[in-house]
Z-matrix of the N, CA and C atoms (Angstrom, degrees):
N
C 1 1.397
C 2 1.555 1 112.23
N 3 1.275 2 117.26 1 -22.54
C 4 1.459 3 119.35 2 -178.96
C 5 1.491 4 112.00 3 -61.96
N 6 1.287 5 116.89 4 122.78
C 7 1.437 6 122.13 5 179.47
C 8 1.504 7 115.13 6 85.83
N 9 1.340 8 118.31 7 -4.43
C 10 1.451 9 121.19 8 179.62
C 11 1.518 10 110.25 9 -87.78
N 12 1.332 11 116.23 10 145.70
C 13 1.427 12 121.47 11 174.97
C 14 1.497 13 109.09 12 -80.66
N 15 1.320 14 118.74 13 130.34
C 16 1.484 15 124.83 14 179.02
C 17 1.531 16 105.23 15 -95.06
N 18 1.293 17 116.00 16 117.58
C 19 1.464 18 121.80 17 176.77
C 20 1.521 19 112.57 18 -91.62
N 21 1.329 20 117.85 19 -40.49
C 22 1.429 21 120.76 20 178.65
C 23 1.555 22 109.44 21 -129.69
N 24 1.280 23 115.67 22 152.92
C 25 1.470 24 119.87 23 177.76
C 26 1.494 25 107.76 24 -84.78
N 27 1.347 26 117.39 25 89.64
C 28 1.478 27 121.92 26 -178.38
C 29 1.514 28 108.20 27 -106.46
N 30 1.294 29 115.96 28 -168.96
C 31 1.487 30 122.24 29 -175.50
C 32 1.531 31 110.01 30 -62.73
N 33 1.335 32 117.58 31 -38.25
C 34 1.440 33 120.51 32 -179.86
C 35 1.535 34 111.10 33 -65.86
N 36 1.345 35 116.19 34 -40.75
C 37 1.483 36 118.96 35 176.93
C 38 1.488 37 111.66 36 -64.74
N 39 1.322 38 117.17 37 -42.63
C 40 1.456 39 122.89 38 178.18
C 41 1.547 40 109.79 39 -60.73
N 42 1.317 41 116.03 40 -41.77
C 43 1.474 42 119.43 41 179.21
C 44 1.510 43 110.16 42 -64.32
N 45 1.303 44 119.21 43 -38.52
C 46 1.456 45 121.97 44 179.78
C 47 1.529 46 110.12 45 -66.93
N 48 1.342 47 117.80 46 -39.59
C 49 1.462 48 119.44 47 178.51
C 50 1.535 49 109.58 48 -67.23
N 51 1.314 50 116.35 49 -41.27
C 52 1.497 51 119.17 50 177.49
C 53 1.543 52 110.28 51 -61.68
N 54 1.334 53 118.16 52 -38.73
C 55 1.452 54 119.99 53 -179.96
C 56 1.516 55 111.10 54 -69.15
N 57 1.342 56 117.62 55 -33.82
C 58 1.451 57 121.27 56 173.91
C 59 1.560 58 109.27 57 -61.86
N 60 1.303 59 115.75 58 -40.95
C 61 1.492 60 120.87 59 176.84
C 62 1.531 61 110.45 60 -60.92
N 63 1.355 62 115.38 61 -41.61
C 64 1.492 63 120.53 62 179.84
C 65 1.543 64 107.61 63 -64.09
N 66 1.295 65 121.04 64 -42.95
C 67 1.422 66 122.53 65 179.50
C 68 1.556 67 112.32 66 -63.01
N 69 1.301 68 116.34 67 -43.92
C 70 1.437 69 122.38 68 -179.50
C 71 1.545 70 109.73 69 -62.41
N 72 1.340 71 115.91 70 -50.50
C 73 1.449 72 119.89 71 -177.23
C 74 1.536 73 111.91 72 -69.59
N 75 1.328 74 117.30 73 -35.11
C 76 1.465 75 120.69 74 174.89
C 77 1.500 76 110.32 75 -59.78
N 78 1.312 77 117.95 76 -48.42
C 79 1.505 78 119.68 77 178.00
C 80 1.484 79 113.20 78 -61.82
N 81 1.384 80 114.92 79 -39.36
C 82 1.451 81 117.78 80 177.67
C 83 1.490 82 112.57 81 -64.88
N 84 1.317 83 116.59 82 -40.00
C 85 1.489 84 120.72 83 177.05
C 86 1.537 85 110.95 84 -62.03
N 87 1.251 86 117.46 85 -40.80
C 88 1.456 87 122.27 86 177.42
C 89 1.539 88 111.12 87 -59.18
N 90 1.331 89 114.65 88 -49.08
C 91 1.479 90 119.95 89 -178.11
C 92 1.517 91 109.70 90 -65.89
N 93 1.325 92 119.33 91 -40.95
C 94 1.485 93 122.24 92 176.54
C 95 1.512 94 111.75 93 -62.35
N 96 1.358 95 117.03 94 -43.82
C 97 1.455 96 121.61 95 -179.19
C 98 1.501 97 109.29 96 -64.48
N 99 1.339 98 120.07 97 -37.60
C 100 1.458 99 120.84 98 176.09
C 101 1.537 100 113.18 99 -63.71
N 102 1.295 101 116.36 100 -22.92
C 103 1.486 102 120.59 101 176.24
C 104 1.549 103 113.04 102 -93.23
N 105 1.321 104 117.97 103 4.19
C 106 1.437 105 122.64 104 173.90
C 107 1.532 106 113.46 105 96.18
N 108 1.293 107 118.81 106 9.49
C 109 1.472 108 120.42 107 179.33
C 110 1.523 109 111.42 108 -92.34
N 111 1.259 110 116.82 109 135.77
C 112 1.476 111 122.44 110 174.47
C 113 1.528 112 107.51 111 -97.35
N 114 1.286 113 116.63 112 126.03
C 115 1.459 114 120.20 113 -175.98
C 116 1.538 115 113.90 114 -129.62
N 117 1.259 116 113.96 115 145.79
C 118 1.496 117 121.27 116 168.92
C 119 1.509 118 106.68 117 -117.98
N 120 1.290 119 114.62 118 137.23
C 121 1.497 120 117.85 119 179.10
C 122 1.506 121 109.02 120 -123.81
N 123 1.341 122 115.35 121 160.77
C 124 1.415 123 122.54 122 172.91
C 125 1.507 124 108.90 123 -108.93
N 126 1.331 125 115.74 124 154.54
C 127 1.500 126 117.27 125 178.91
C 128 1.514 127 109.28 126 -62.23
N 129 1.346 128 114.63 127 148.95
C 130 1.473 129 118.92 128 178.22
C 131 1.530 130 111.77 129 -60.62
N 132 1.323 131 114.45 130 149.03
C 133 1.464 132 119.75 131 175.23
C 134 1.500 133 109.43 132 -117.72
N 135 1.287 134 118.41 133 144.02
C 136 1.440 135 123.06 134 174.33
C 137 1.521 136 107.52 135 -112.05
N 138 1.331 137 116.33 136 118.36
C 139 1.455 138 121.33 137 179.97
C 140 1.545 139 106.25 138 -117.85
N 141 1.309 140 115.73 139 125.97
C 142 1.433 141 120.44 140 -177.29
C 143 1.510 142 110.86 141 -122.84
N 144 1.309 143 116.02 142 150.77
C 145 1.461 144 119.73 143 176.55
C 146 1.547 145 110.45 144 153.13
N 147 1.330 146 115.98 145 159.06
C 148 1.396 147 122.48 146 -179.82
C 149 1.540 148 112.94 147 -71.92
N 150 1.298 149 118.10 148 -36.07
C 151 1.449 150 123.34 149 -175.68
C 152 1.502 151 110.31 150 -129.34
N 153 1.335 152 116.90 151 55.79
C 154 1.417 153 122.83 152 -179.76
C 155 1.526 154 110.44 153 -90.27
N 156 1.320 155 116.39 154 138.64
C 157 1.471 156 121.59 155 177.68
C 158 1.523 157 108.90 156 -133.26
N 159 1.327 158 114.55 157 131.92
C 160 1.507 159 118.38 158 176.35
C 161 1.517 160 107.05 159 -117.95
N 162 1.292 161 116.50 160 128.39
C 163 1.452 162 124.05 161 -177.38
C 164 1.526 163 110.89 162 -108.14
N 165 1.287 164 116.72 163 125.71
C 166 1.484 165 122.41 164 178.34
C 167 1.507 166 106.96 165 -113.20
N 168 1.314 167 117.77 166 70.35
C 169 1.437 168 123.07 167 -178.86
C 170 1.521 169 113.60 168 -61.40
N 171 1.307 170 116.87 169 -34.63
C 172 1.453 171 123.57 170 -174.96
C 173 1.490 172 112.86 171 -69.58
N 174 1.331 173 116.62 172 -41.52
C 175 1.453 174 121.16 173 -172.70
C 176 1.521 175 110.73 174 -142.87
N 177 1.342 176 117.14 175 148.93
C 178 1.452 177 119.23 176 173.67
C 179 1.517 178 110.56 177 -63.03
N 180 1.292 179 118.46 178 152.81
C 181 1.433 180 122.65 179 -179.86
C 182 1.550 181 110.81 180 -127.67
N 183 1.314 182 113.90 181 151.15
C 184 1.475 183 119.83 182 173.54
C 185 1.536 184 104.42 183 -101.50
N 186 1.347 185 118.24 184 124.13
C 187 1.419 186 123.11 185 179.06
C 188 1.513 187 106.51 186 -113.18
N 189 1.381 188 116.21 187 121.90
C 190 1.447 189 122.32 188 -178.87
C 191 1.526 190 108.01 189 -112.00
N 192 1.347 191 117.70 190 108.68
C 193 1.478 192 119.10 191 179.14
C 194 1.526 193 109.23 192 -79.55
N 195 1.346 194 114.68 193 130.66
C 196 1.490 195 121.05 194 177.00
C 197 1.499 196 106.98 195 -116.52
N 198 1.321 197 117.16 196 114.69
C 199 1.458 198 122.19 197 -179.21
C 200 1.515 199 107.76 198 -95.07
N 201 1.320 200 113.93 199 124.26
C 202 1.470 201 121.09 200 176.22
C 203 1.526 202 107.20 201 -124.83
N 204 1.335 203 115.98 202 174.75
C 205 1.482 204 119.67 203 -173.93
C 206 1.538 205 110.89 204 -65.49
N 207 1.305 206 119.38 205 -23.01
C 208 1.472 207 122.24 206 -178.39
C 209 1.498 208 113.02 207 -92.61
N 210 1.288 209 119.92 208 -4.24
C 211 1.464 210 122.33 209 -178.31
C 212 1.496 211 111.41 210 143.98
N 213 1.304 212 115.44 211 -154.23
C 214 1.476 213 119.90 212 -177.31
C 215 1.520 214 108.83 213 -119.40
N 216 1.316 215 115.07 214 139.93
C 217 1.458 216 124.81 215 172.25
C 218 1.525 217 108.30 216 -115.14
N 219 1.304 218 117.25 217 134.58
C 220 1.432 219 120.86 218 176.51
C 221 1.562 220 109.47 219 -112.16
N 222 1.329 221 114.20 220 123.19
C 223 1.461 222 122.06 221 175.76
C 224 1.522 223 105.98 222 -95.87
N 225 1.302 224 117.61 223 117.57
C 226 1.453 225 121.40 224 -178.30
C 227 1.522 226 108.15 225 -112.68
N 228 1.358 227 114.50 226 125.12
C 229 1.427 228 121.22 227 -179.44
C 230 1.552 229 107.91 228 -121.20
N 231 1.326 230 115.04 229 126.29
C 232 1.449 231 120.86 230 -179.09
C 233 1.483 232 108.18 231 -128.56
N 234 1.327 233 115.27 232 123.66
C 235 1.502 234 122.27 233 179.54
C 236 1.533 235 108.62 234 -114.45
N 237 1.303 236 114.36 235 141.13
C 238 1.448 237 120.04 236 -178.21
C 239 1.533 238 108.10 237 -136.62
N 240 1.316 239 119.54 238 132.21
C 241 1.427 240 122.31 239 178.00
C 242 1.516 241 110.37 240 -88.88
N 243 1.325 242 117.42 241 125.14
C 244 1.468 243 120.63 242 -175.63
C 245 1.558 244 111.07 243 -102.46
N 246 1.278 245 118.04 244 -12.65
C 247 1.481 246 119.60 245 -176.65
C 248 1.536 247 109.56 246 89.28
N 249 1.272 248 117.37 247 180.00
C 250 1.447 249 124.32 248 -177.03
C 251 1.521 250 110.54 249 -73.81
N 252 1.363 251 116.66 250 139.84
C 253 1.455 252 119.01 251 -179.50
C 254 1.498 253 113.93 252 -67.73
């Protein structure tokens, strides 16, 4: 996929976006672990639709809007402290 033009958002494109999420969270986990934080992560989710709403009642979330030529992508990061195991 590297260097290829994406014409439609198909399963391959969704897989590439999910893998990008894996790389970002993997790097974040490494940096947090180096600072002494123990983290558990969930696999990234791709949610699509014109009127989609995600509610994070349990914890506050950081929403980063990314504007690209085809529209807007929102990266939502939610952290929750669970205490010592």
